[in-house]
C-alpha positions as CSV (number, residue, x, y, z in Angstrom):
1,M,39.8,-56.7,-54.8
2,K,39.9,-60.3,-56.2
3,Q,37.1,-59.4,-58.6
4,Q,39.1,-56.3,-59.8
5,Y,42.1,-58.3,-60.4
6,K,39.8,-60.7,-62.6
7,W,38.6,-58.0,-64.8
8,I,42.2,-56.8,-65.3
9,L,43.3,-60.2,-66.4
10,I,40.3,-60.7,-68.7
11,L,41.1,-57.3,-70.5
12,G,44.7,-58.1,-70.7
13,L,43.9,-61.2,-72.5
14,A,41.5,-59.7,-74.8
15,V,44.0,-57.1,-75.9
16,A,46.5,-59.7,-76.5
17,V,44.2,-61.8,-78.5
18,S,43.1,-58.6,-80.5
19,S,46.7,-57.7,-81.4
20,C,47.5,-61.3,-82.5
21,L,44.4,-61.3,-84.7
22,G,44.2,-58.0,-86.1
23,D,47.8,-56.3,-86.2
24,N,48.8,-56.0,-89.8
25,Y,51.5,-53.4,-89.2
26,E,55.1,-53.8,-90.3
27,Q,57.3,-55.0,-87.5
28,P,60.7,-53.2,-86.6
29,D,63.4,-55.2,-88.5
30,A,66.5,-53.5,-87.2
31,A,68.4,-52.5,-83.9
32,V,70.9,-49.8,-83.2
33,F,73.6,-50.3,-80.4
34,G,76.9,-49.3,-79.2
35,T,79.1,-47.4,-76.8
36,V,80.4,-44.0,-76.0
37,T,84.0,-43.8,-74.9
38,D,86.6,-41.2,-73.8
39,A,88.7,-40.1,-76.7
40,T,91.6,-39.6,-74.3
41,T,91.5,-42.6,-72.1
42,G,89.7,-45.3,-74.4
43,E,87.4,-46.0,-71.5
44,R,83.8,-46.0,-71.5
45,I,82.0,-42.6,-70.4
46,P,79.7,-43.5,-67.4
47,Q,76.1,-42.2,-67.5
48,D,73.4,-41.5,-65.5
49,I,70.5,-43.9,-66.1
50,G,67.5,-43.1,-68.6
51,D,66.6,-39.7,-69.4
52,Q,69.0,-38.3,-66.7
53,G,71.9,-39.4,-68.8
54,S,73.2,-38.6,-72.3
55,R,70.3,-38.2,-74.7
56,L,70.7,-38.5,-78.6
57,A,67.8,-37.5,-80.8
58,L,67.2,-39.4,-84.1
59,W,64.9,-38.8,-87.1
60,E,64.3,-41.1,-90.0
61,L,65.2,-39.3,-93.3
62,S,62.6,-40.5,-95.9
63,E,60.6,-39.0,-98.7
64,A,57.9,-41.3,-97.6
65,Y,58.0,-39.6,-94.2
66,P,58.8,-35.8,-94.5
67,N,57.9,-35.1,-90.9
68,P,59.1,-38.1,-89.0
69,D,58.7,-38.2,-85.2
70,R,61.9,-37.7,-83.0
71,R,63.2,-40.7,-81.4
72,T,65.6,-40.7,-78.3
73,L,68.7,-43.1,-77.7
74,L,69.2,-43.5,-73.8
75,F,72.4,-44.8,-72.3
76,K,72.9,-47.4,-69.6
77,T,75.2,-46.4,-66.6
78,D,78.2,-48.3,-68.2
79,G,78.1,-46.0,-71.3
80,S,76.5,-48.5,-73.6
81,Y,73.0,-48.4,-75.4
82,R,70.9,-50.6,-77.5
83,N,67.4,-50.0,-79.0
84,N,66.0,-52.9,-81.0
85,N,62.8,-51.1,-82.3
86,F,64.2,-49.6,-85.4
87,F,63.1,-49.9,-89.0
88,S,65.8,-50.1,-91.7
89,G,66.4,-46.7,-93.4
90,H,68.5,-43.4,-93.4
91,Y,68.7,-41.5,-90.2
92,K,70.1,-38.4,-88.7
93,V,71.3,-38.1,-85.2
94,K,71.6,-34.9,-83.0
95,F,73.4,-34.4,-79.8
96,N,71.1,-32.6,-77.3
97,E,71.7,-33.1,-73.5
98,T,75.0,-35.0,-73.1
99,N,78.0,-35.7,-70.5
100,F,80.3,-35.3,-73.5
101,N,81.3,-32.4,-75.7
102,P,79.4,-32.7,-79.0
103,A,82.2,-30.7,-80.8
104,T,84.7,-33.6,-79.9
105,V,82.4,-36.5,-81.2
106,T,83.7,-39.0,-83.9
107,L,81.2,-41.7,-84.8
108,K,82.1,-45.0,-86.2
109,G,79.6,-47.1,-88.3
110,P,79.6,-50.6,-89.8
111,S,81.4,-49.1,-92.9
112,G,83.7,-46.8,-91.1
113,D,83.8,-43.3,-89.9
114,I,80.7,-41.2,-90.2
115,P,81.1,-37.4,-90.6
116,V,79.7,-35.2,-88.0
117,V,78.9,-31.7,-89.6
118,Q,76.9,-28.7,-88.9
119,D,73.3,-28.7,-89.2
120,Y,71.2,-25.9,-90.2
121,D,67.4,-25.0,-90.2
122,N,65.3,-23.7,-93.2
123,E,66.5,-20.2,-92.8
124,G,70.2,-21.4,-92.9
125,N,70.9,-20.8,-89.2
126,E,73.2,-23.2,-87.3
127,I,71.2,-25.5,-85.1
128,G,73.9,-27.8,-83.6
129,L,75.9,-30.8,-85.0
130,K,74.6,-33.7,-86.8
131,A,75.5,-37.1,-88.3
132,E,73.6,-39.3,-90.9
133,F,73.8,-42.9,-91.2
134,D,72.1,-46.0,-92.4
135,V,70.3,-48.7,-90.5
136,N,70.2,-52.0,-91.9
137,G,69.4,-55.0,-89.5
138,P,71.5,-54.9,-86.2
139,T,73.7,-51.7,-86.7
140,Q,76.5,-50.7,-84.4
141,L,77.4,-47.1,-83.9
142,D,80.2,-46.1,-81.6
143,F,80.6,-42.7,-80.4
144,T,84.0,-41.4,-79.1
145,A,84.3,-37.9,-77.5
146,E,85.8,-35.9,-74.6
147,P,83.6,-36.0,-71.5
148,W,82.7,-32.5,-70.1
149,C,84.4,-33.6,-66.9
150,R,86.8,-36.5,-66.3
151,V,86.3,-37.7,-62.7
152,T,89.3,-40.0,-61.2
153,V,88.7,-41.6,-57.7
154,K,91.9,-41.4,-55.6
155,D,90.3,-42.9,-52.4
156,I,86.8,-43.6,-51.1
157,V,86.7,-45.0,-47.6
158,F,84.3,-45.3,-44.4
159,D,85.5,-43.5,-41.6
160,E,84.3,-45.5,-38.6
161,V,85.7,-43.1,-36.1
162,K,83.8,-40.1,-37.4
163,Q,81.1,-42.1,-39.0
164,R,81.2,-40.7,-42.4
165,V,82.2,-41.6,-46.1
166,V,85.2,-39.6,-47.2
167,A,85.7,-39.4,-51.0
168,Q,88.9,-37.9,-52.4
169,F,88.8,-37.5,-56.3
170,E,90.2,-35.5,-59.0
171,V,88.1,-33.6,-61.6
172,E,89.6,-32.4,-65.0
173,C,87.5,-30.1,-67.1
174,T,87.9,-30.5,-71.0
175,S,86.3,-27.1,-71.9
176,N,86.7,-23.7,-70.4
177,D,83.2,-23.8,-69.2
178,K,83.0,-23.4,-65.3
179,L,82.7,-26.6,-63.2
180,K,79.2,-26.1,-61.8
181,E,79.1,-28.5,-59.0
182,I,80.5,-32.0,-57.6
183,G,78.6,-34.6,-55.8
184,I,78.9,-37.8,-53.9
185,F,76.0,-40.4,-54.2
186,C,75.0,-43.6,-52.4
187,D,72.7,-46.3,-53.1
188,R,72.4,-50.3,-52.5
189,S,72.7,-50.6,-56.2
190,P,75.8,-50.6,-58.2
191,H,74.2,-48.2,-60.8
192,V,74.3,-45.5,-58.3
193,S,74.1,-42.0,-59.9
194,Y,72.6,-38.6,-59.4
195,S,69.1,-40.0,-60.1
196,I,69.5,-43.5,-58.6
197,N,69.8,-42.9,-54.9
198,G,66.7,-44.9,-53.5
199,W,66.1,-42.8,-50.8
200,G,65.9,-39.2,-52.4
201,D,67.9,-36.1,-52.3
202,A,69.1,-37.3,-48.6
203,D,71.6,-39.6,-50.3
204,V,73.3,-36.6,-52.5
205,K,76.0,-34.6,-50.8
206,S,77.0,-31.8,-53.3
207,K,79.1,-28.8,-53.3
208,K,78.7,-25.7,-55.5
209,I,82.2,-24.9,-57.3
210,D,81.2,-22.2,-60.1
211,R,84.6,-21.6,-61.5
212,V,86.8,-22.6,-64.4
213,L,89.3,-25.5,-63.7
214,Y,92.4,-24.8,-66.0
215,E,94.0,-28.0,-64.7
216,P,93.0,-31.1,-62.9
217,E,92.1,-30.2,-59.2
218,L,91.8,-32.6,-56.3
219,F,88.4,-32.5,-54.2
220,T,87.2,-34.1,-51.1
221,L,83.6,-34.6,-50.2
222,K,82.3,-36.2,-46.8
223,M,78.9,-37.8,-46.4
224,P,77.9,-38.2,-42.6
225,L,76.3,-41.5,-41.7
226,T,73.3,-39.3,-40.6
227,M,72.4,-39.2,-44.3
228,F,72.1,-43.0,-44.1
229,E,69.7,-42.9,-41.1
230,K,66.8,-44.5,-43.1
231,K,69.0,-47.5,-44.2
232,D,69.9,-50.5,-42.3
233,S,73.3,-50.6,-40.5
234,D,76.0,-53.0,-41.3
235,K,75.2,-53.3,-45.0
236,D,77.0,-52.9,-48.2
237,Y,76.5,-49.6,-50.2
238,W,77.7,-48.2,-53.5
239,I,79.3,-45.0,-53.5
240,R,79.9,-42.8,-56.5
241,V,81.4,-39.3,-57.0
242,G,80.5,-37.0,-60.0
243,A,81.0,-33.6,-61.5
244,H,78.7,-31.3,-63.4
245,S,80.0,-28.8,-66.0
246,D,78.3,-25.5,-66.5
247,A,78.4,-26.0,-70.2
248,E,75.1,-25.7,-72.1
249,D,72.8,-28.9,-71.7
250,A,75.6,-30.7,-70.0
251,R,74.7,-33.7,-67.9
252,W,76.6,-35.1,-64.8
253,N,79.9,-37.1,-65.4
254,F,80.8,-39.9,-63.0
255,A,83.6,-41.9,-61.9
256,P,83.1,-45.9,-61.4
257,A,81.0,-46.8,-58.2
258,V,82.8,-48.2,-55.1
259,K,81.3,-50.6,-52.7
260,L,81.8,-49.9,-49.0
261,H,80.6,-51.7,-45.9
262,L,79.0,-49.2,-43.5
263,S,78.7,-49.9,-39.8
264,T,77.0,-47.8,-37.4
265,K,78.4,-47.3,-34.0
266,E,77.9,-44.9,-31.0
267,I,80.0,-41.8,-31.1
268,P,80.1,-39.0,-28.6
269,S,78.4,-35.7,-29.5
270,R,80.6,-33.1,-30.8
271,K,80.9,-30.0,-28.5
272,L,83.0,-27.1,-28.9
273,G,86.4,-28.1,-27.4
274,I,86.9,-25.5,-24.7
275,R,88.7,-27.3,-22.0
276,W,88.7,-25.1,-19.2
277,D,86.0,-25.2,-16.2
278,L,82.7,-23.4,-16.6
279,F,81.9,-20.0,-15.3
280,D,78.5,-21.5,-14.7
281,G,76.8,-24.4,-16.3
282,C,73.2,-23.1,-15.6
283,D,72.5,-26.4,-14.1
284,D,71.0,-25.3,-10.8
285,E,68.6,-22.5,-9.6
286,G,71.5,-20.2,-8.7
287,N,71.5,-17.9,-5.4
288,Q,67.9,-16.6,-5.8
289,D,65.5,-17.1,-2.8
290,A,64.0,-20.5,-3.0
291,A,60.6,-19.6,-1.7
292,K,60.2,-16.7,-4.1
293,F,61.6,-19.1,-6.9
294,A,58.9,-21.5,-6.2
295,V,56.2,-18.8,-6.2
296,Y,57.2,-17.4,-9.4
297,K,57.5,-20.8,-11.1
298,A,54.0,-21.7,-10.2
299,M,52.6,-18.6,-11.4
300,W,54.4,-18.9,-14.6
301,E,53.2,-22.4,-15.2
302,K,49.7,-21.1,-14.5
303,G,50.1,-18.1,-17.0
304,Q,49.6,-15.6,-14.1
305,H,53.0,-13.8,-14.4
306,R,51.7,-10.7,-16.4
307,T,53.1,-8.2,-14.1
308,M,56.6,-9.3,-13.2
309,P,59.9,-10.5,-14.9
310,L,60.5,-14.0,-13.9
311,L,63.6,-16.1,-13.6
312,Y,63.0,-19.9,-13.4
313,F,64.9,-23.1,-14.1
314,D,64.1,-25.2,-17.2
315,T,64.9,-29.1,-17.1
316,K,63.2,-29.8,-20.6
317,D,64.7,-27.5,-23.3
318,F,68.4,-26.9,-22.6
319,K,71.6,-27.6,-24.3
320,S,73.8,-29.3,-21.9
321,G,73.9,-30.4,-18.2
322,T,70.6,-30.8,-16.5
323,G,68.9,-27.6,-17.2
324,A,69.1,-23.9,-18.3
325,W,68.1,-20.6,-16.8
326,V,65.2,-18.7,-18.2
327,A,63.8,-15.3,-17.9
328,V,60.4,-14.0,-19.3
329,S,60.0,-10.4,-19.6
330,N,57.2,-8.1,-18.3
331,P,54.3,-8.0,-20.7
332,I,53.6,-4.5,-21.9
333,P,50.2,-3.3,-20.6
334,D,47.7,-2.4,-23.2
335,G,48.1,1.0,-24.5
336,Q,51.8,1.5,-23.2
337,T,54.4,1.6,-25.8
338,Y,57.5,1.7,-23.4
339,P,57.7,-0.2,-19.9
340,A,57.8,2.2,-16.9
341,E,61.2,0.6,-15.8
342,P,63.8,-1.0,-18.0
343,V,63.1,-4.8,-18.2
344,L,65.9,-6.8,-16.9
345,F,67.0,-10.5,-17.6
346,I,69.3,-11.4,-14.7
347,S,71.1,-14.3,-14.1
348,P,71.5,-15.8,-10.5
349,G,74.4,-14.1,-8.8
350,Y,73.4,-10.7,-9.8
351,S,71.5,-9.8,-6.7
352,N,73.7,-12.1,-4.8
353,P,77.4,-12.2,-5.9
354,I,78.7,-15.4,-7.2
355,E,80.9,-17.0,-4.4
356,P,83.7,-17.9,-4.8
357,A,84.5,-15.3,-7.6
358,F,85.5,-16.8,-10.8
359,D,89.4,-16.5,-11.6
360,A,90.1,-15.9,-15.3
361,S,93.4,-14.2,-14.7
362,A,95.4,-17.0,-16.2
363,I,94.3,-16.1,-19.6
364,P,95.9,-12.9,-21.0
365,E,93.2,-10.2,-21.4
366,V,94.3,-9.8,-25.0
367,G,92.8,-13.3,-25.8
368,L,90.2,-13.6,-23.1
369,H,86.6,-14.6,-24.6
370,M,83.4,-15.5,-23.1
371,L,81.2,-18.0,-24.5
372,L,77.5,-17.9,-23.9
373,T,74.9,-20.5,-25.0
374,L,71.6,-18.5,-25.4
375,Y,68.2,-19.1,-26.6
376,V,65.9,-16.1,-27.6
377,S,62.3,-16.5,-28.7
378,D,62.0,-13.5,-31.0
379,A,65.3,-11.9,-32.0
380,T,63.6,-9.0,-33.7
381,H,62.9,-7.7,-30.2
382,F,66.5,-7.0,-29.6
383,E,67.5,-3.8,-31.4
384,R,71.1,-3.2,-32.3
385,D,71.4,-0.2,-30.0
386,A,72.6,0.8,-26.6
387,H,69.1,0.1,-24.9
388,G,70.6,-3.2,-23.7
389,Q,73.8,-5.0,-23.2
390,I,75.5,-8.2,-21.7
391,E,77.8,-7.6,-18.7
392,I,80.3,-9.3,-16.4
393,G,81.9,-7.5,-13.4
394,S,84.1,-7.8,-10.4
395,A,82.3,-5.4,-8.1
396,A,79.1,-7.3,-7.6
397,T,77.2,-4.4,-8.9
398,S,76.2,-2.9,-12.1
399,D,78.1,0.0,-13.8
400,E,81.2,-0.5,-11.6
401,D,84.3,-2.4,-12.4
402,E,82.6,-4.2,-15.5
403,A,82.9,-5.3,-19.1
404,A,80.0,-4.8,-21.3
405,W,79.0,-5.9,-24.9
406,I,76.1,-3.8,-26.5
407,F,73.8,-5.6,-29.0
408,G,75.4,-3.7,-31.9
409,Q,78.7,-6.0,-31.3
410,F,76.6,-9.2,-32.5
411,E,73.4,-10.5,-34.0
412,L,71.0,-12.6,-32.5
413,H,68.7,-15.2,-34.2
414,N,65.6,-17.1,-33.0
415,G,66.4,-20.3,-30.9
416,W,69.6,-21.6,-29.6
417,Q,73.0,-20.0,-30.4
418,T,76.5,-19.5,-29.0
419,L,77.9,-16.0,-28.6
420,D,81.4,-15.7,-28.6
421,L,82.4,-12.3,-26.8
422,A,85.9,-11.0,-26.8
423,L,87.0,-9.0,-24.0
424,P,89.2,-6.7,-26.1
425,E,85.9,-5.7,-27.8
426,A,84.1,-4.9,-24.6
427,N,83.4,-1.6,-23.1
428,K,85.0,-1.4,-19.8
429,L,84.1,0.7,-16.8
430,G,86.2,1.1,-13.6
431,D,89.1,-1.5,-12.7
432,F,87.4,-4.6,-14.1
433,Y,89.4,-7.5,-12.7
434,T,89.4,-11.0,-14.6
435,G,90.6,-12.7,-11.5
436,A,87.5,-12.0,-9.4
437,I,84.2,-12.2,-11.8
438,N,81.4,-12.4,-9.4
439,W,78.4,-11.5,-11.4
440,F,76.7,-11.5,-14.8
441,R,73.6,-9.6,-16.3
442,F,71.8,-9.7,-19.5
443,Y,69.3,-7.0,-20.1
444,H,67.4,-4.9,-22.6
445,G,65.0,-2.0,-22.2
446,H,63.4,-1.3,-25.7
447,E,59.8,-1.0,-26.3
448,L,59.6,-4.2,-28.3
449,I,61.1,-6.4,-25.4
450,G,57.5,-7.5,-23.9
451,N,56.8,-10.9,-23.7
452,T,60.1,-12.3,-24.7
453,T,61.8,-15.5,-23.4
454,V,65.7,-15.7,-22.9
455,K,67.4,-18.8,-21.6
456,F,71.0,-19.2,-20.7
457,D,73.1,-22.5,-20.7
458,E,77.0,-22.9,-20.2
459,I,78.9,-19.8,-19.8
460,R,82.6,-20.3,-20.4
461,F,85.9,-18.4,-20.6
462,Y,88.8,-19.4,-22.7
463,Y,91.9,-18.2,-24.3
464,K,91.1,-17.7,-28.1
465,T,94.5,-18.1,-29.8
466,I,93.6,-19.2,-33.3
467,I,93.5,-16.5,-35.9
468,E,93.1,-18.9,-38.9
469,S,91.6,-22.4,-39.0
470,C,92.1,-23.0,-42.6
471,E,88.5,-24.6,-43.3
472,S,88.2,-22.8,-46.5
473,T,90.3,-21.4,-49.4
474,D,88.2,-18.1,-49.2
475,G,90.5,-15.1,-48.9
476,W,93.6,-17.3,-49.7
477,H,95.8,-16.5,-52.6
478,S,98.7,-18.1,-54.6
479,P,100.3,-18.0,-58.0
480,R,99.4,-21.6,-58.4
481,P,95.7,-23.3,-57.9
482,L,94.5,-23.5,-54.3
483,L,93.2,-26.6,-52.9
484,L,91.3,-27.6,-49.7
485,D,92.5,-30.8,-48.5
486,E,89.9,-32.3,-46.1
487,V,91.6,-35.7,-45.6
488,D,95.4,-35.1,-44.5
489,I,94.8,-32.5,-42.1
490,K,95.8,-31.7,-38.5
491,E,92.9,-30.1,-36.9
492,G,89.2,-29.1,-37.8
493,E,88.0,-30.1,-41.3
494,G,90.4,-28.8,-43.8
495,A,94.0,-27.5,-44.7
496,V,94.8,-25.0,-47.3
497,A,97.2,-26.3,-50.0
498,T,99.1,-25.1,-53.1
499,T,102.1,-25.8,-55.2
500,N,105.2,-24.0,-56.4
501,A,105.4,-21.7,-59.6
502,S,108.8,-22.3,-61.6
503,N,110.5,-19.5,-59.5
504,R,108.8,-19.3,-56.2
505,L,106.3,-20.7,-53.9
506,E,103.8,-18.2,-52.3
507,L,100.7,-18.5,-50.1
508,W,99.2,-15.4,-48.5
509,K,95.9,-14.2,-46.9
510,G,94.5,-10.9,-45.8
511,W,91.9,-9.9,-43.0
512,G,90.1,-6.7,-42.3
513,R,91.5,-6.8,-38.7
514,I,92.8,-9.4,-36.2
515,Y,93.4,-8.6,-32.5
516,V,96.6,-10.7,-31.8
517,P,96.1,-12.4,-28.5
518,A,99.7,-12.3,-27.5
519,S,102.4,-9.6,-26.6
520,L,105.6,-8.5,-28.3
521,A,107.6,-9.8,-25.3
522,A,106.1,-13.1,-24.5
523,G,104.2,-13.9,-27.7
524,H,104.5,-16.9,-30.3
525,F,103.2,-17.5,-33.6
526,Q,102.5,-21.2,-34.2
527,M,101.2,-23.0,-37.4
528,W,100.9,-26.6,-38.8
529,L,103.0,-26.8,-42.2
530,N,102.9,-29.8,-44.4
531,V,105.8,-30.0,-47.0
532,S,106.1,-32.7,-49.8
533,D,109.8,-32.4,-50.2
534,A,111.5,-30.3,-47.5
535,A,114.8,-30.5,-49.3
536,K,113.4,-28.9,-52.4
537,L,111.6,-26.2,-50.4
538,N,115.0,-25.0,-48.9
539,A,113.7,-23.8,-45.3
540,S,116.6,-21.4,-44.8
541,N,115.4,-19.5,-47.9
542,T,111.5,-19.4,-46.7
543,T,109.9,-16.7,-44.7
544,V,106.8,-16.4,-42.8
545,T,105.5,-12.8,-42.4
546,F,102.7,-11.4,-40.4
547,S,101.7,-7.6,-40.8
548,S,99.5,-4.9,-39.9
549,S,99.9,-2.9,-43.2
550,G,98.3,-5.3,-45.5
551,N,101.4,-6.4,-47.3
552,A,104.9,-8.1,-46.4
553,D,107.1,-5.0,-46.5
554,A,105.9,-2.7,-43.9
555,D,104.9,-2.8,-40.2
556,A,105.6,-6.5,-40.3
557,L,107.1,-9.4,-38.3
558,K,109.3,-11.7,-40.4
559,W,110.8,-15.2,-39.5
560,T,112.9,-17.5,-41.5
561,L,111.7,-21.2,-41.2
562,P,113.5,-23.7,-39.1
563,T,116.1,-25.8,-40.9
564,N,114.9,-29.1,-39.5
565,L,111.7,-29.3,-41.4
566,Q,110.7,-32.9,-42.3
567,D,108.6,-34.3,-45.3
568,G,105.1,-34.1,-44.0
569,W,103.5,-32.3,-41.1
570,N,105.6,-29.9,-39.1
571,L,104.5,-27.9,-36.2
572,V,106.2,-24.5,-36.5
573,D,106.6,-22.4,-33.5
574,L,108.3,-18.8,-33.6
575,K,109.0,-16.4,-31.0
576,I,107.7,-12.8,-31.7
577,S,110.8,-11.5,-30.0
578,D,113.0,-13.4,-32.7
579,A,111.3,-12.0,-35.7
580,T,112.9,-9.4,-38.0
581,K,110.8,-6.2,-37.6
582,A,110.1,-3.8,-40.6
583,G,108.4,-0.6,-39.2
584,T,106.2,-0.9,-36.3
585,I,103.7,-3.7,-36.2
586,D,100.3,-3.0,-34.6
587,L,99.2,-6.1,-32.6
588,K,95.7,-4.8,-32.3
589,N,95.3,-4.5,-36.2
590,G,96.9,-7.4,-37.7
591,T,95.9,-7.8,-41.6
592,Y,98.1,-10.2,-43.5
593,F,100.1,-13.5,-43.5
594,R,102.4,-14.8,-46.1
595,L,104.5,-17.9,-46.7
596,Y,107.1,-17.2,-49.3
597,S,110.2,-19.1,-50.7
598,D,112.4,-18.7,-53.6
599,V,112.8,-22.1,-55.2
600,A,114.2,-23.3,-58.4
601,A,112.1,-26.5,-59.1
602,E,109.8,-27.8,-61.6
603,E,106.5,-26.1,-61.5
604,G,104.2,-28.0,-59.3
605,S,106.9,-30.3,-57.9
606,I,106.4,-29.1,-54.2
607,T,103.1,-29.0,-52.3
608,V,102.6,-27.2,-49.1
609,K,99.7,-27.2,-46.7
610,V,99.0,-25.0,-43.8
611,D,96.7,-25.5,-40.9
612,R,95.7,-23.8,-37.9
613,L,97.5,-20.5,-37.6
614,R,97.7,-19.2,-33.9
615,F,99.2,-16.4,-31.6
616,Y,99.7,-17.3,-27.8
617,N,101.6,-16.1,-24.9
618,E,104.4,-18.2,-23.6
619,G,103.7,-19.8,-20.1
620,V,100.0,-20.1,-20.5
621,D,98.6,-23.6,-20.0
622,V,97.6,-25.3,-23.3
623,A,94.5,-26.6,-21.6
624,L,93.4,-23.0,-21.5
625,M,93.5,-22.5,-25.0
626,D,90.8,-23.0,-27.8
627,V,91.0,-26.5,-29.3
628,L,88.8,-27.4,-32.4
629,P,86.2,-30.3,-32.3
630,D,87.4,-34.0,-33.0
């Protein structure tokens, strides 16, 4: 290795000496330098680095060089540039890939403004904008333009509790091109950008937008600390947010970088926040015969189970607790296309009823749901037909007093998943009683079922009251732009926000069908409502409507907001029995929600946000209701 280095050194010296003795070429005698600034704010337009930032193409216009080589000017991240390898002469500059709009460019040289004009090819076709200028020694050329996107940071913080960086920023598009994407980037360098994130794409958290912004809009991006797992903890990092226009050849625009100190701490795992007791945690071997279980398990471990279905207990691959129930189907004998008997996957408790029986009667049946944590080795083996189903019952036997969900009511995928099964959507036989659930069964008998493994872990019942979690603006409508606030929220990951038009404030959403988990007599509607200026809103002139007709005027419940609203978040709780009714609402087929107010205020002067819309029955313990993860 040392010998190799010696030859490299000798070769380098030889090249250097040769250059000094024999290089008679003319040396560059000029330089070009300057900045690009925002025509509106006067601030420099931040750039990505190198050829990922704005690129300006230059040609020397000279009779001596009728076909000159193209040269490229590249910017630094602070919006400045300098190239010392120029010869004095007359040049043309064109704007190819930039993060500013070429149509808005003005150019100032040593002698004043330089015209930016249309360029044409030899056939007279337009080929973009150009400017011509002279270079003589050090030459300063300053560009002024409108950035495709103007990005302004409102807040960038490190949330130690949730172990993530949260960035809130405003994006203003200066053209009618779509906003293609927004992003948050991290690096140990203050020059952090789309291409400067020293650990690759793991340090880019982006979100597709793909729509036109007609006015500035507020966005929030969150980068979990898991994206920093290759880095040292308790270190300073630079965070930058950006926006990418869909304009032709546009490059990323950025806000200035912000330095944060990231500190790793242990946080509890996020589990679905159902607070009630388990039906079964699948953490033991159930009520099956212990001796038979031991024999089956031994045969399975030796691969000798080809003639029988098997139920055993797995302590290695499970989701929670200490283990999971496992069932392996009968293999299909060679030449046979359908098992002689239907193949059953049965939990402990089917052949021996679960004792004591599980009492779920405290939950209204209209809102009763069963959560099943499930693993399947091959989801294609489960056809969406009536050959199999998931069942619970209160008669300790199948086909009597049971509720069942066929495979057509849900879709499976390979691996672990959680099924959320609504009792109102189940097929019922006999007099199924939620106060004495004493068995559970999962089975399928299709010809594809052979050699399939199924696992069960955590079977729960809970009261599903939330009809809208407000985690997205999808399906929401307003005369004014919609925003998803991901910082100032009450539950989950977001809240839907809008502002008032000049003569009204309106926010609505439609659904295909909602089965309201409450009754007309005992039901309540509840939501979190944030108002920026409660006095301007005038609660007594603001209505909340829920209907089964798809609009606010038929088969609807309508309430007037309480008059004691405060600025900020309010928990609004309204009794169904107090609502004004238009027509006859069908609580099994809810389709529409609207918040409406006649206001006489300057457009955009009132902001409202809604979070977590819920129906529930009075008197039910809140601990039985669904709660979102922390």
